[in-house]
VOKEVEX-296866 format. One record per atom (N, C-alpha, C): residue in three letters; atom name; z negated, x negated, y negated. Coordinates in Angstrom, 3 decimals, padded with zeros to 6 digits, always signed. Layout:
VOKEVEX-296866
ATOM rest atom       up     east    north
ATOM  ALA   CA        Z        X        Y
...
This chain:
VOKEVEX-296866
ATOM rest atom       up     east    north
ATOM  MET    N +114.331 -011.253 -083.786
ATOM  MET   CA +113.833 -010.614 -082.675
ATOM  MET    C +113.433 -011.724 -081.623
ATOM  PHE    N +112.311 -011.458 -080.930
ATOM  PHE   CA +111.871 -012.387 -079.977
ATOM  PHE    C +112.865 -012.158 -078.731
ATOM  GLU    N +113.128 -013.279 -078.085
ATOM  GLU   CA +114.163 -013.345 -077.003
ATOM  GLU    C +113.812 -014.130 -075.752
ATOM  ILE    N +113.827 -013.455 -074.639
ATOM  ILE   CA +113.785 -014.045 -073.293
ATOM  ILE    C +115.071 -014.247 -072.622
ATOM  THR    N +115.310 -015.312 -072.229
ATOM  THR   CA +116.678 -015.521 -071.688
ATOM  THR    C +116.881 -015.183 -070.216
ATOM  SER    N +117.987 -014.435 -069.942
ATOM  SER   CA +118.134 -013.982 -068.586
ATOM  SER    C +118.204 -015.180 -067.628
ATOM  GLN    N +117.929 -015.123 -066.456
ATOM  GLN   CA +118.027 -016.069 -065.369
ATOM  GLN    C +118.894 -015.564 -064.343
ATOM  PRO    N +119.351 -016.484 -063.386
ATOM  PRO   CA +120.313 -015.872 -062.343
ATOM  PRO    C +119.683 -014.838 -061.491
ATOM  GLY    N +120.435 -013.835 -061.357
ATOM  GLY   CA +119.829 -012.608 -060.704
ATOM  GLY    C +119.358 -011.439 -061.536
ATOM  ASP    N +119.118 -011.781 -062.799
ATOM  ASP   CA +118.620 -010.871 -063.759
ATOM  ASP    C +119.867 -009.981 -064.356
ATOM  ASP    N +119.447 -008.772 -064.669
ATOM  ASP   CA +120.454 -008.008 -065.518
ATOM  ASP    C +120.031 -008.192 -066.954
ATOM  SER    N +121.121 -008.686 -067.633
ATOM  SER   CA +120.841 -009.109 -069.022
ATOM  SER    C +120.361 -007.925 -069.942
ATOM  ALA    N +120.774 -006.651 -069.744
ATOM  ALA   CA +120.250 -005.504 -070.443
ATOM  ALA    C +118.803 -005.262 -070.212
ATOM  PHE    N +118.364 -005.443 -068.953
ATOM  PHE   CA +117.087 -005.178 -068.691
ATOM  PHE    C +116.139 -006.337 -069.327
ATOM  VAL    N +116.592 -007.584 -069.441
ATOM  VAL   CA +115.821 -008.820 -069.991
ATOM  VAL    C +115.712 -008.456 -071.408
ATOM  GLU    N +116.924 -007.855 -072.104
ATOM  GLU   CA +116.869 -007.369 -073.396
ATOM  GLU    C +115.719 -006.466 -073.686
ATOM  ILE    N +115.639 -005.373 -072.814
ATOM  ILE   CA +114.596 -004.495 -073.149
ATOM  ILE    C +113.182 -005.160 -072.973
ATOM  VAL    N +113.038 -006.069 -072.004
ATOM  VAL   CA +111.767 -006.735 -071.975
ATOM  VAL    C +111.502 -007.530 -073.182
ATOM  SER    N +112.571 -008.259 -073.794
ATOM  SER   CA +112.350 -008.837 -075.119
ATOM  SER    C +111.949 -007.910 -076.196
ATOM  ARG    N +112.483 -006.870 -076.242
ATOM  ARG   CA +112.125 -005.837 -077.267
ATOM  ARG    C +110.612 -005.477 -077.159
ATOM  PHE    N +110.152 -005.294 -075.974
ATOM  PHE   CA +108.601 -004.918 -075.819
ATOM  PHE    C +107.807 -006.024 -076.181
ATOM  VAL    N +108.135 -007.299 -075.901
ATOM  VAL   CA +107.449 -008.422 -076.341
ATOM  VAL    C +107.528 -008.612 -077.861
ATOM  ASP    N +108.684 -008.465 -078.461
ATOM  ASP   CA +108.863 -008.494 -079.813
ATOM  ASP    C +107.914 -007.552 -080.583
ATOM  TYR    N +107.886 -006.293 -079.980
ATOM  TYR   CA +106.963 -005.303 -080.414
ATOM  TYR    C +105.516 -005.599 -080.459
ATOM  ALA    N +105.113 -006.210 -079.343
ATOM  ALA   CA +103.787 -006.670 -079.114
ATOM  ALA    C +103.332 -007.832 -079.983
ATOM  VAL    N +104.403 -008.804 -080.204
ATOM  VAL   CA +104.105 -009.927 -081.048
ATOM  VAL    C +103.812 -009.304 -082.542
ATOM  THR    N +104.731 -008.448 -082.968
ATOM  THR   CA +104.627 -007.862 -084.331
ATOM  THR    C +103.372 -007.025 -084.490
ATOM  LYS    N +103.130 -006.267 -083.605
ATOM  LYS   CA +101.934 -005.266 -083.657
ATOM  LYS    C +100.639 -006.107 -083.686
ATOM  TYR    N +100.527 -007.104 -082.900
ATOM  TYR   CA +099.311 -007.741 -082.682
ATOM  TYR    C +099.124 -009.124 -083.487
ATOM  GLU    N +100.378 -009.417 -084.091
ATOM  GLU   CA +100.385 -010.658 -084.979
ATOM  GLU    C +099.745 -011.864 -084.122
ATOM  LEU    N +100.354 -012.054 -083.045
ATOM  LEU   CA +099.973 -013.245 -082.132
ATOM  LEU    C +101.140 -014.302 -082.157
ATOM  SER    N +100.665 -015.596 -082.010
ATOM  SER   CA +101.647 -016.660 -082.210
ATOM  SER    C +101.865 -017.277 -080.786
ATOM  VAL    N +101.491 -016.820 -079.729
ATOM  VAL   CA +101.673 -017.508 -078.418
ATOM  VAL    C +102.146 -016.496 -077.413
ATOM  VAL    N +103.231 -016.637 -076.677
ATOM  VAL   CA +103.622 -015.598 -075.679
ATOM  VAL    C +103.767 -016.341 -074.340
ATOM  PHE    N +103.338 -015.711 -073.342
ATOM  PHE   CA +103.690 -016.236 -072.067
ATOM  PHE    C +104.522 -015.164 -071.332
ATOM  SER    N +105.742 -015.688 -070.860
ATOM  SER   CA +106.733 -014.813 -070.152
ATOM  SER    C +106.651 -015.292 -068.752
ATOM  ILE    N +106.317 -014.290 -067.858
ATOM  ILE   CA +106.144 -014.561 -066.429
ATOM  ILE    C +107.073 -013.800 -065.646
ATOM  ARG    N +107.975 -014.562 -064.958
ATOM  ARG   CA +109.005 -013.646 -064.196
ATOM  ARG    C +108.630 -013.656 -062.813
ATOM  VAL    N +108.511 -012.424 -062.320
ATOM  VAL   CA +107.971 -012.259 -060.870
ATOM  VAL    C +109.269 -011.893 -060.008
ATOM  ASP    N +109.149 -012.074 -058.805
ATOM  ASP   CA +110.414 -012.033 -057.993
ATOM  ASP    C +111.144 -010.609 -057.911
ATOM  HIS    N +110.297 -009.574 -058.030
ATOM  HIS   CA +111.089 -008.393 -057.983
ATOM  HIS    C +110.099 -007.228 -058.584
ATOM  TRP    N +110.620 -006.027 -058.537
ATOM  TRP   CA +109.858 -004.856 -059.018
ATOM  TRP    C +108.346 -004.750 -058.470
ATOM  PHE    N +107.508 -004.387 -059.398
ATOM  PHE   CA +106.106 -004.371 -058.936
ATOM  PHE    C +105.571 -002.871 -059.617
ATOM  GLY    N +104.584 -002.357 -059.029
ATOM  GLY   CA +104.228 -001.054 -059.379
ATOM  GLY    C +103.209 -001.131 -060.467
ATOM  GLU    N +102.859 +000.245 -060.942
ATOM  GLU   CA +101.770 +000.372 -061.994
ATOM  GLU    C +100.276 -000.038 -061.500
ATOM  ARG    N +100.209 -000.142 -060.209
ATOM  ARG   CA +098.847 -000.414 -059.720
ATOM  ARG    C +098.428 -001.826 -060.132
ATOM  TRP    N +099.330 -002.742 -060.581
ATOM  TRP   CA +099.047 -004.039 -061.034
ATOM  TRP    C +098.449 -003.936 -062.310
ATOM  LEU    N +098.623 -002.957 -063.186
ATOM  LEU   CA +097.909 -002.839 -064.392
ATOM  LEU    C +096.492 -002.888 -064.363
ATOM  GLY    N +095.823 -003.858 -064.863
ATOM  GLY   CA +094.437 -004.010 -064.820
ATOM  GLY    C +093.698 -004.382 -063.398
ATOM  PHE    N +094.655 -004.686 -062.541
ATOM  PHE   CA +094.102 -005.102 -061.198
ATOM  PHE    C +093.621 -006.450 -061.335
ATOM  ARG    N +092.469 -006.636 -060.797
ATOM  ARG   CA +091.683 -007.997 -060.980
ATOM  ARG    C +091.656 -008.677 -059.566
ATOM  GLY    N +091.968 -008.104 -058.411
ATOM  GLY   CA +091.860 -008.759 -057.224
ATOM  GLY    C +091.032 -007.942 -056.173
ATOM  LYS    N +090.725 -008.641 -055.057
ATOM  LYS   CA +089.912 -008.039 -054.046
ATOM  LYS    C +088.683 -008.780 -053.731
ATOM  ILE    N +087.684 -007.944 -053.482
ATOM  ILE   CA +086.404 -008.689 -053.042
ATOM  ILE    C +086.490 -008.660 -051.507
ATOM  LEU    N +086.072 -009.842 -050.994
ATOM  LEU   CA +086.054 -009.994 -049.579
ATOM  LEU    C +087.314 -009.585 -048.887
ATOM  GLY    N +088.359 -009.677 -049.571
ATOM  GLY   CA +089.774 -009.381 -049.107
ATOM  GLY    C +090.038 -008.028 -048.761
ATOM  ALA    N +089.145 -007.183 -049.088
ATOM  ALA   CA +089.380 -005.642 -048.855
ATOM  ALA    C +089.261 -004.671 -050.016
ATOM  LEU    N +088.280 -004.753 -050.715
ATOM  LEU   CA +087.959 -003.702 -051.737
ATOM  LEU    C +088.720 -004.210 -053.035
ATOM  GLY    N +089.686 -003.436 -053.454
ATOM  GLY   CA +090.480 -003.776 -054.825
ATOM  GLY    C +089.555 -003.478 -055.882
ATOM  VAL    N +089.631 -004.158 -056.948
ATOM  VAL   CA +088.879 -004.038 -058.269
ATOM  VAL    C +089.838 -004.011 -059.332
ATOM  ARG    N +089.584 -003.128 -060.325
ATOM  ARG   CA +090.481 -002.876 -061.491
ATOM  ARG    C +089.496 -002.891 -062.711
ATOM  ASN    N +090.154 -003.131 -063.876
ATOM  ASN   CA +089.382 -002.965 -065.161
ATOM  ASN    C +089.271 -001.607 -065.544
ATOM  ARG    N +088.133 -001.168 -065.744
ATOM  ARG   CA +088.044 +000.316 -066.173
ATOM  ARG    C +088.645 +000.574 -067.469
ATOM  SER    N +088.506 -000.325 -068.480
ATOM  SER   CA +089.197 -000.130 -069.738
ATOM  SER    C +090.215 -001.301 -069.895
ATOM  LEU    N +091.440 -001.056 -070.397
ATOM  LEU   CA +092.346 -002.010 -070.529
ATOM  LEU    C +092.071 -002.703 -071.847
ATOM  ASN    N +091.022 -002.329 -072.566
ATOM  ASN   CA +090.683 -002.929 -073.776
ATOM  ASN    C +089.548 -004.115 -073.600
ATOM  ASP    N +089.082 -004.121 -072.501
ATOM  ASP   CA +088.009 -005.008 -072.206
ATOM  ASP    C +088.554 -006.347 -071.906
ATOM  ASP    N +087.890 -007.394 -071.387
ATOM  ASP   CA +088.358 -008.657 -070.985
ATOM  ASP    C +089.349 -008.414 -069.819
ATOM  LEU    N +090.487 -008.989 -070.046
ATOM  LEU   CA +091.662 -008.848 -069.004
ATOM  LEU    C +091.602 -009.988 -068.072
ATOM  VAL    N +091.960 -009.722 -066.823
ATOM  VAL   CA +092.050 -010.754 -065.758
ATOM  VAL    C +093.470 -010.844 -065.356
ATOM  VAL    N +093.874 -012.043 -065.204
ATOM  VAL   CA +095.378 -012.282 -064.816
ATOM  VAL    C +095.543 -011.514 -063.471
ATOM  PRO    N +096.626 -010.711 -063.569
ATOM  PRO   CA +097.065 -010.100 -062.266
ATOM  PRO    C +097.213 -011.060 -061.124
ATOM  PRO    N +096.757 -010.920 -059.933
ATOM  PRO   CA +096.696 -011.868 -058.898
ATOM  PRO    C +097.986 -011.754 -058.068
ATOM  PHE    N +099.213 -011.805 -058.644
ATOM  PHE   CA +100.403 -012.103 -057.860
ATOM  PHE    C +100.340 -013.369 -057.101
ATOM  HIS    N +100.764 -013.207 -055.930
ATOM  HIS   CA +100.724 -014.438 -055.082
ATOM  HIS    C +101.709 -015.543 -055.844
ATOM  PRO    N +101.259 -016.775 -055.813
ATOM  PRO   CA +102.019 -017.612 -056.492
ATOM  PRO    C +103.433 -017.843 -056.061
ATOM  ARG    N +103.805 -017.365 -054.863
ATOM  ARG   CA +105.279 -017.481 -054.339
ATOM  ARG    C +105.959 -016.349 -055.065
ATOM  ARG    N +105.401 -015.314 -055.609
ATOM  ARG   CA +106.098 -014.208 -056.238
ATOM  ARG    C +106.566 -014.685 -057.690
ATOM  VAL    N +105.852 -015.597 -058.296
ATOM  VAL   CA +105.977 -015.938 -059.741
ATOM  VAL    C +107.107 -017.061 -059.676
ATOM  LYS    N +108.232 -016.689 -060.210
ATOM  LYS   CA +109.406 -017.425 -060.031
ATOM  LYS    C +109.616 -018.365 -061.381
ATOM  SER    N +109.016 -017.949 -062.509
ATOM  SER   CA +109.065 -018.862 -063.652
ATOM  SER    C +108.038 -018.404 -064.638
ATOM  VAL    N +107.627 -019.352 -065.412
ATOM  VAL   CA +106.502 -019.096 -066.451
ATOM  VAL    C +107.058 -019.797 -067.666
ATOM  THR    N +107.214 -019.247 -068.728
ATOM  THR   CA +107.580 -019.860 -069.893
ATOM  THR    C +106.564 -019.585 -071.083
ATOM  ARG    N +106.147 -020.616 -071.821
ATOM  ARG   CA +105.240 -020.556 -072.878
ATOM  ARG    C +106.070 -020.572 -074.219
ATOM  PHE    N +105.783 -019.686 -075.131
ATOM  PHE   CA +106.428 -019.771 -076.512
ATOM  PHE    C +105.382 -020.000 -077.558
ATOM  ASP    N +105.677 -020.767 -078.407
ATOM  ASP   CA +104.651 -020.941 -079.510
ATOM  ASP    C +105.507 -020.755 -080.858
ATOM  ARG    N +104.895 -019.910 -081.738
ATOM  ARG   CA +105.408 -019.742 -083.045
ATOM  ARG    C +105.382 -020.974 -083.923
ATOM  LEU    N +106.468 -021.263 -084.415
ATOM  LEU   CA +106.610 -022.428 -085.332
ATOM  LEU    C +106.301 -021.933 -086.842
ATOM  GLU    N +106.132 -022.851 -087.825
ATOM  GLU   CA +105.856 -022.438 -089.201
ATOM  GLU    C +107.026 -021.627 -089.740
ATOM  SER    N +108.243 -021.871 -089.242
ATOM  SER   CA +109.372 -021.008 -089.700
ATOM  SER    C +109.354 -019.672 -089.239
ATOM  GLY    N +108.623 -019.272 -088.364
ATOM  GLY   CA +108.381 -018.003 -087.781
ATOM  GLY    C +109.161 -017.890 -086.392
ATOM  ALA    N +110.014 -018.841 -086.073
ATOM  ALA   CA +110.714 -018.899 -084.768
ATOM  ALA    C +109.739 -019.303 -083.694
ATOM  PHE    N +110.199 -018.974 -082.506
ATOM  PHE   CA +109.419 -019.586 -081.372
ATOM  PHE    C +110.126 -020.689 -080.537
ATOM  ALA    N +109.348 -021.589 -080.280
ATOM  ALA   CA +109.744 -022.750 -079.455
ATOM  ALA    C +109.355 -022.593 -078.048
ATOM  SER    N +110.038 -022.798 -077.069
ATOM  SER   CA +109.689 -022.435 -075.682
ATOM  SER    C +109.643 -023.699 -074.853
ATOM  MET    N +108.655 -023.636 -073.892
ATOM  MET   CA +108.206 -024.554 -072.888
ATOM  MET    C +108.119 -024.103 -071.574
ATOM  HIS    N +108.976 -024.620 -070.584
ATOM  HIS   CA +108.876 -024.033 -069.188
ATOM  HIS    C +107.765 -024.620 -068.524
ATOM  ILE    N +106.918 -023.864 -067.823
ATOM  ILE   CA +105.723 -024.278 -067.085
ATOM  ILE    C +106.106 -024.141 -065.658
ATOM  PRO    N +106.098 -025.251 -064.798
ATOM  PRO   CA +106.348 -025.038 -063.323
ATOM  PRO    C +105.568 -023.915 -062.780
ATOM  ALA    N +106.177 -022.921 -062.172
ATOM  ALA   CA +105.459 -021.747 -061.773
ATOM  ALA    C +104.481 -022.132 -060.583
ATOM  MET    N +104.856 -022.766 -059.594
ATOM  MET   CA +104.072 -022.914 -058.413
ATOM  MET    C +102.855 -023.989 -058.819
ATOM  THR    N +103.198 -024.826 -059.622
ATOM  THR   CA +102.139 -026.093 -059.835
ATOM  THR    C +101.181 -025.652 -060.977
ATOM  ASN    N +101.589 -024.939 -061.876
ATOM  ASN   CA +100.744 -024.586 -062.887
ATOM  ASN    C +100.579 -023.149 -063.224
ATOM  TYR    N +100.501 -022.346 -062.296
ATOM  TYR   CA +100.419 -020.880 -062.457
ATOM  TYR    C +098.854 -020.645 -062.560
ATOM  SER    N +098.174 -021.500 -063.486
ATOM  SER   CA +096.666 -021.449 -063.677
ATOM  SER    C +096.425 -019.883 -064.243
ATOM  LEU    N +097.471 -019.192 -064.618
ATOM  LEU   CA +097.170 -017.754 -065.162
ATOM  LEU    C +096.647 -016.933 -063.878
ATOM  GLY    N +096.990 -017.278 -062.738
ATOM  GLY   CA +096.576 -016.467 -061.645
ATOM  GLY    C +096.807 -017.310 -060.213
ATOM  SER    N +095.994 -016.955 -059.285
ATOM  SER   CA +096.049 -017.739 -058.147
ATOM  SER    C +096.322 -016.742 -056.810
ATOM  GLY    N +096.419 -015.453 -056.917
ATOM  GLY   CA +096.615 -014.695 -055.777
ATOM  GLY    C +095.233 -014.415 -055.066
ATOM  GLY    N +095.176 -013.320 -054.345
ATOM  GLY   CA +093.999 -013.146 -053.558
ATOM  GLY    C +092.742 -012.638 -054.543
ATOM  GLU    N +091.744 -013.343 -054.296
ATOM  GLU   CA +090.401 -013.209 -054.995
ATOM  GLU    C +090.613 -013.831 -056.336
ATOM  ASN    N +090.574 -012.952 -057.373
ATOM  ASN   CA +090.877 -013.434 -058.653
ATOM  ASN    C +089.983 -012.839 -059.743
ATOM  ILE    N +088.938 -012.232 -059.196
ATOM  ILE   CA +088.125 -011.481 -060.039
ATOM  ILE    C +087.637 -012.165 -061.366
ATOM  GLY    N +087.284 -013.293 -061.405
ATOM  GLY   CA +086.754 -013.926 -062.641
ATOM  GLY    C +087.771 -014.775 -063.247
ATOM  ASN    N +089.095 -014.550 -063.045
ATOM  ASN   CA +090.136 -015.361 -063.784
ATOM  ASN    C +090.523 -014.604 -065.140
ATOM  TYR    N +089.669 -014.683 -066.113
ATOM  TYR   CA +089.920 -013.932 -067.406
ATOM  TYR    C +090.853 -014.733 -068.289
ATOM  ILE    N +091.629 -014.021 -068.996
ATOM  ILE   CA +092.619 -014.675 -069.875
ATOM  ILE    C +091.740 -014.975 -071.146
ATOM  ARG    N +091.640 -016.181 -071.500
ATOM  ARG   CA +090.842 -016.577 -072.643
ATOM  ARG    C +091.633 -016.830 -073.814
ATOM  GLU    N +093.031 -017.277 -073.650
ATOM  GLU   CA +093.724 -017.762 -074.842
ATOM  GLU    C +094.510 -016.526 -075.507
ATOM  SER    N +094.278 -016.433 -076.654
ATOM  SER   CA +094.823 -015.337 -077.497
ATOM  SER    C +096.392 -015.353 -077.297
ATOM  GLY    N +097.110 -014.210 -077.127
ATOM  GLY   CA +098.412 -014.251 -077.011
ATOM  GLY    C +098.942 -012.979 -076.233
ATOM  ILE    N +100.375 -012.990 -076.163
ATOM  ILE   CA +100.977 -011.921 -075.452
ATOM  ILE    C +101.421 -012.446 -074.097
ATOM  TYR    N +101.046 -011.761 -072.994
ATOM  TYR   CA +101.243 -012.114 -071.633
ATOM  TYR    C +102.244 -010.927 -071.119
ATOM  CYS    N +103.394 -011.409 -070.704
ATOM  CYS   CA +104.297 -010.384 -070.244
ATOM  CYS    C +104.880 -010.821 -068.772
ATOM  TRP    N +104.654 -009.993 -067.921
ATOM  TRP   CA +105.079 -010.090 -066.538
ATOM  TRP    C +106.209 -009.118 -066.328
ATOM  TYR    N +107.311 -009.533 -065.933
ATOM  TYR   CA +108.596 -008.767 -065.739
ATOM  TYR    C +109.138 -009.078 -064.417
ATOM  ALA    N +109.965 -008.015 -063.921
ATOM  ALA   CA +110.613 -008.045 -062.646
ATOM  ALA    C +111.920 -008.870 -062.638
ATOM  GLY    N +112.089 -009.963 -062.000
ATOM  GLY   CA +113.330 -010.633 -061.813
ATOM  GLY    C +114.162 -009.923 -060.879
ATOM  ASP    N +115.347 -010.498 -060.499
ATOM  ASP   CA +116.400 -009.899 -059.767
ATOM  ASP    C +116.734 -008.567 -060.090
ATOM  SER    N +116.716 -008.156 -061.397
ATOM  SER   CA +116.984 -006.830 -061.861
ATOM  SER    C +118.418 -006.580 -061.641
ATOM  GLY    N +119.293 -007.604 -061.483
ATOM  GLY   CA +120.716 -007.583 -061.410
ATOM  GLY    C +121.152 -006.935 -060.080
ATOM  THR    N +120.321 -007.023 -059.082
ATOM  THR   CA +120.500 -006.507 -057.720
ATOM  THR    C +119.780 -005.409 -057.305
ATOM  THR    N +119.029 -004.760 -058.228
ATOM  THR   CA +118.200 -003.580 -057.814
ATOM  THR    C +118.472 -002.528 -058.726
ATOM  THR    N +117.815 -001.314 -058.312
ATOM  THR   CA +117.823 -000.129 -059.357
ATOM  THR    C +116.500 +000.231 -059.981
ATOM  SER    N +115.565 -000.689 -059.652
ATOM  SER   CA +114.308 -000.405 -060.293
ATOM  SER    C +113.788 -001.798 -060.929
ATOM  ALA    N +113.079 -001.774 -062.057
ATOM  ALA   CA +112.588 -002.881 -062.620
ATOM  ALA    C +111.421 -002.516 -063.451
ATOM  SER    N +110.560 -003.403 -063.769
ATOM  SER   CA +109.260 -003.204 -064.346
ATOM  SER    C +108.830 -004.299 -065.240
ATOM  LEU    N +107.804 -003.925 -066.087
ATOM  LEU   CA +107.251 -005.075 -066.953
ATOM  LEU    C +105.849 -004.594 -067.344
ATOM  MET    N +104.997 -005.503 -067.658
ATOM  MET   CA +103.654 -005.291 -067.794
ATOM  MET    C +103.267 -006.242 -069.085
ATOM  VAL    N +102.616 -005.932 -070.058
ATOM  VAL   CA +102.243 -006.672 -071.168
ATOM  VAL    C +100.811 -006.492 -071.456
ATOM  TYR    N +100.108 -007.692 -071.621
ATOM  TYR   CA +098.848 -007.878 -072.101
ATOM  TYR    C +098.823 -008.475 -073.370
ATOM  ALA    N +098.018 -007.932 -074.382
ATOM  ALA   CA +097.874 -008.527 -075.650
ATOM  ALA    C +096.481 -008.853 -075.611
ATOM  VAL    N +096.077 -010.093 -075.939
ATOM  VAL   CA +094.815 -010.607 -075.966
ATOM  VAL    C +094.610 -011.336 -077.243
ATOM  SER    N +093.548 -010.769 -077.979
ATOM  SER   CA +093.283 -011.291 -079.302
ATOM  SER    C +091.615 -011.271 -079.589
ATOM  PRO    N +091.241 -011.996 -080.504
ATOM  PRO   CA +089.815 -011.988 -080.730
ATOM  PRO    C +089.266 -010.650 -081.289
ATOM  THR    N +090.360 -009.696 -081.772
ATOM  THR   CA +089.792 -008.471 -082.285
ATOM  THR    C +089.943 -007.385 -081.242
ATOM  GLY    N +090.484 -007.715 -080.029
ATOM  GLY   CA +090.475 -006.623 -078.928
ATOM  GLY    C +091.663 -006.895 -078.034
ATOM  ASN    N +091.689 -006.308 -076.905
ATOM  ASN   CA +092.695 -006.348 -075.981
ATOM  ASN    C +093.417 -005.175 -075.781
ATOM  SER    N +094.595 -005.206 -075.331
ATOM  SER   CA +095.505 -004.067 -074.867
ATOM  SER    C +096.421 -004.308 -073.637
ATOM  ALA    N +096.689 -003.441 -072.998
ATOM  ALA   CA +097.717 -003.635 -071.909
ATOM  ALA    C +098.380 -002.281 -071.598
ATOM  TRP    N +099.677 -002.629 -071.102
ATOM  TRP   CA +100.508 -001.394 -070.617
ATOM  TRP    C +101.649 -001.838 -069.675
ATOM  TYR    N +102.065 -000.938 -068.954
ATOM  TYR   CA +102.955 -001.032 -067.811
ATOM  TYR    C +104.156 -000.108 -068.155
ATOM  VAL    N +105.348 -000.562 -067.914
ATOM  VAL   CA +106.521 +000.312 -068.152
ATOM  VAL    C +107.458 +000.089 -066.940
ATOM  SER    N +108.116 +001.088 -066.320
ATOM  SER   CA +109.027 +000.831 -065.314
ATOM  SER    C +110.378 +001.573 -065.642
ATOM  PHE    N +111.378 +001.177 -065.096
ATOM  PHE   CA +112.777 +001.700 -065.303
ATOM  PHE    C +113.591 +001.823 -064.090
ATOM  ASN    N +114.398 +002.823 -064.079
ATOM  ASN   CA +115.466 +003.031 -062.887
ATOM  ASN    C +116.836 +002.910 -063.631
ATOM  LYS    N +117.705 +002.231 -062.750
ATOM  LYS   CA +119.060 +001.997 -063.313
ATOM  LYS    C +120.074 +003.119 -062.637
ATOM  LYS    N +120.573 +003.722 -063.828
ATOM  LYS   CA +121.587 +004.712 -063.361
ATOM  LYS    C +122.874 +004.002 -063.918
ATOM  ASP    N +123.492 +004.433 -064.980
ATOM  ASP   CA +124.598 +003.632 -065.657
ATOM  ASP    C +123.817 +002.573 -066.561
ATOM  ASP    N +122.802 +002.970 -067.156
ATOM  ASP   CA +122.049 +002.102 -067.968
ATOM  ASP    C +120.567 +002.186 -067.512
ATOM  TRP    N +119.668 +001.381 -068.057
ATOM  TRP   CA +118.220 +001.401 -067.529
ATOM  TRP    C +117.578 +002.495 -068.240
ATOM  VAL    N +116.832 +003.430 -067.556
ATOM  VAL   CA +116.189 +004.607 -067.983
ATOM  VAL    C +114.753 +004.563 -067.722
ATOM  LEU    N +114.000 +004.959 -068.711
ATOM  LEU   CA +112.590 +004.851 -068.582
ATOM  LEU    C +112.151 +005.647 -067.420
ATOM  ALA    N +111.319 +005.119 -066.608
ATOM  ALA   CA +110.775 +005.988 -065.390
ATOM  ALA    C +109.320 +006.365 -065.605
ATOM  LYS    N +108.524 +005.311 -066.021
ATOM  LYS   CA +107.093 +005.515 -066.246
ATOM  LYS    C +106.532 +004.621 -067.150
ATOM  SER    N +105.551 +005.121 -067.921
ATOM  SER   CA +104.773 +004.139 -068.935
ATOM  SER    C +103.331 +004.599 -068.712
ATOM  VAL    N +102.391 +003.400 -068.674
ATOM  VAL   CA +100.951 +003.755 -068.458
ATOM  VAL    C +100.324 +002.672 -069.437
ATOM  PRO    N +099.465 +002.873 -070.425
ATOM  PRO   CA +099.128 +004.239 -070.865
ATOM  PRO    C +099.953 +004.555 -072.070
ATOM  MET    N +101.036 +003.645 -072.421
ATOM  MET   CA +101.952 +003.811 -073.622
ATOM  MET    C +102.629 +005.104 -073.474
ATOM  SER    N +102.764 +005.771 -074.523
ATOM  SER   CA +103.632 +007.087 -074.432
ATOM  SER    C +105.133 +006.805 -074.224
ATOM  ALA    N +105.802 +007.708 -073.670
ATOM  ALA   CA +107.170 +007.736 -073.426
ATOM  ALA    C +107.896 +007.635 -074.776
ATOM  ALA    N +107.317 +008.333 -075.840
ATOM  ALA   CA +107.938 +008.423 -077.159
ATOM  ALA    C +107.919 +006.912 -077.792
ATOM  GLU    N +106.870 +006.271 -077.662
ATOM  GLU   CA +106.556 +004.809 -078.103
ATOM  GLU    C +107.576 +003.986 -077.287
ATOM  CYS    N +107.668 +004.037 -076.160
ATOM  CYS   CA +108.633 +003.326 -075.299
ATOM  CYS    C +110.041 +003.472 -075.793
ATOM  HIS    N +110.401 +004.684 -076.042
ATOM  HIS   CA +111.807 +004.947 -076.593
ATOM  HIS    C +111.956 +004.460 -077.926
ATOM  PHE    N +110.985 +004.539 -078.823
ATOM  PHE   CA +111.177 +003.801 -080.074
ATOM  PHE    C +111.367 +002.421 -079.957
ATOM  ILE    N +110.695 +001.627 -079.077
ATOM  ILE   CA +110.784 +000.269 -078.880
ATOM  ILE    C +112.227 -000.068 -078.282
ATOM  ILE    N +112.673 +000.719 -077.226
ATOM  ILE   CA +113.994 +000.490 -076.556
ATOM  ILE    C +115.138 +000.725 -077.629
ATOM  ASP    N +114.954 +001.710 -078.422
ATOM  ASP   CA +116.060 +001.975 -079.362
ATOM  ASP    C +116.170 +001.150 -080.559
ATOM  GLN    N +115.122 +000.328 -080.866
ATOM  GLN   CA +115.210 -000.509 -082.066
ATOM  GLN    C +116.467 -001.454 -081.892
ATOM  GLN    N +117.097 -001.578 -083.191
ATOM  GLN   CA +118.331 -002.425 -083.220
ATOM  GLN    C +117.763 -003.728 -083.630
ATOM  PRO    N +118.351 -004.754 -083.091
ATOM  PRO   CA +117.975 -006.167 -083.569
ATOM  PRO    C +118.388 -006.394 -085.096
ATOM  ALA    N +117.511 -007.186 -085.753
ATOM  ALA   CA +117.849 -007.442 -087.152
ATOM  ALA    C +119.044 -008.247 -087.264
ATOM  PRO    N +119.955 -007.988 -088.240
ATOM  PRO   CA +121.150 -008.837 -088.338
ATOM  PRO    C +120.866 -010.095 -088.591
ATOM  ASN    N +121.694 -011.087 -088.133
ATOM  ASN   CA +121.428 -012.521 -088.419
ATOM  ASN    C +121.665 -012.839 -089.872
ATOM  ALA    N +120.774 -013.762 -090.361
ATOM  ALA   CA +121.063 -014.060 -091.816
ATOM  ALA    C +122.239 -015.073 -091.989
ATOM  THR    N +122.828 -014.798 -092.896
ATOM  THR   CA +124.148 -015.673 -092.980
ATOM  THR    C +124.063 -016.557 -094.328
């Protein structure tokens, strides 16, 4: 299973859920590159397909989440970490940390209209500081030569993390992903 590592302030159970969604996307779209982008805290569904603002006022969104996708224009201060994972010949993924503030070329905040994602891969933005909040979210973009896909999922914490909203993915598909058991380790 693909695994994102919890960072200080994160709830490990939520990060495991994020890992399951990324693992699902990697398997479904057969992509070999993953970008894991940790955002400072919860973000809403309005970020899904959001391209930025024109002249600082008019918000622009992708009409179709299957068209060219633009990096969501989170302000660079909100991006706490960026990690790139590349699939090795063995099938495992090797990670490389990218300095968030200096190399968040994935997006620049503000007017972002033409910042298209060109490299095939899975791009996952997820809420950091989930250990101190009762709401968390994630957003996944799958970019490939055969087409693009994107979805947003949010959770509320009661005793455990509970699905609150999913767009456009169905709740049934989300529960399928969440309930998947990790494969036993080979011995």
